C-alpha positions in Angstrom: -3.2 -11.7 -54.4 -6.8 -12.7 -53.3 -6.1 -15.9 -52.5 -2.6 -15.7 -50.7 -4.0 -16.5 -47.3 -4.9 -20.0 -48.4 -1.3 -21.0 -49.4 1.6 -21.5 -47.3 4.2 -20.1 -49.3 4.0 -16.5 -51.0 2.5 -16.1 -54.0 4.1 -13.0 -55.5 6.9 -14.8 -57.9 8.5 -15.1 -61.4 7.1 -18.4 -62.2 3.4 -17.3 -60.9 3.4 -14.0 -63.0 2.1 -15.0 -66.7 2.0 -12.3 -69.8 -1.3 -12.8 -72.0 -2.4 -11.1 -75.1 -6.0 -8.8 -74.1 -8.1 -11.7 -75.5 -6.5 -14.4 -73.0 -7.0 -12.3 -70.2 -11.1 -11.2 -71.1 -11.1 -14.8 -71.1 -9.7 -15.2 -68.0 -11.4 -12.9 -66.2 -14.9 -13.1 -68.2 -15.2 -15.7 -70.3 -17.5 -18.7 -69.8 -16.3 -21.5 -67.0 -15.2 -24.4 -69.9 -12.8 -21.4 -71.9 -11.5 -20.6 -68.7 -10.7 -23.9 -67.5 -9.0 -24.9 -70.7 -6.8 -21.5 -70.1 -5.9 -22.3 -66.7 -5.2 -26.0 -67.8 -2.9 -24.7 -70.2 -1.3 -22.2 -67.8 -0.7 -24.7 -64.9 0.7 -27.1 -67.2 3.7 -24.5 -67.9 4.3 -23.1 -64.8 3.6 -26.4 -62.2 7.4 -27.4 -61.7 8.6 -23.8 -61.1 5.0 -23.4 -58.9 6.3 -26.3 -57.4 10.1 -25.8 -57.2 8.6 -22.7 -55.1 6.7 -24.4 -52.7 3.5 -23.5 -54.7 1.6 -27.4 -55.3 -1.9 -26.3 -56.6 -3.9 -29.1 -58.3 -5.7 -28.0 -61.6 -9.4 -28.6 -59.7 -7.9 -26.6 -57.0 -6.8 -23.5 -58.9 -10.2 -24.1 -61.0 -12.3 -23.6 -58.0 -10.3 -20.8 -56.6 -11.0 -19.4 -60.0 -14.8 -20.2 -60.4 -15.0 -18.6 -56.5 -13.2 -15.1 -57.2 -15.9 -15.1 -60.5 -18.9 -15.8 -58.6 -17.9 -13.6 -55.8 -18.3 -16.0 -52.8 -16.5 -16.5 -49.4 -12.6 -17.4 -49.2 -11.7 -21.4 -48.9 -9.7 -22.6 -46.7 -6.5 -24.5 -47.8 -6.2 -27.7 -49.3 
């Protein structure tokens, strides 16, 4: 869990697990930023209520920031 330290609640929960086809998995890790953003927006829309119920309240903007930092290998962000 690369960004666990930026959240107060554990990210190791069922609500934070998704099953992706190989194409979407590649898109999420290696796709163009606009394609990754569309996929993350869809996944967050499906999972946001469950995540919030477990203490993980993350905006799409924040999720995209974390995703872009991971892709760029940048420094760990501070909690928002």
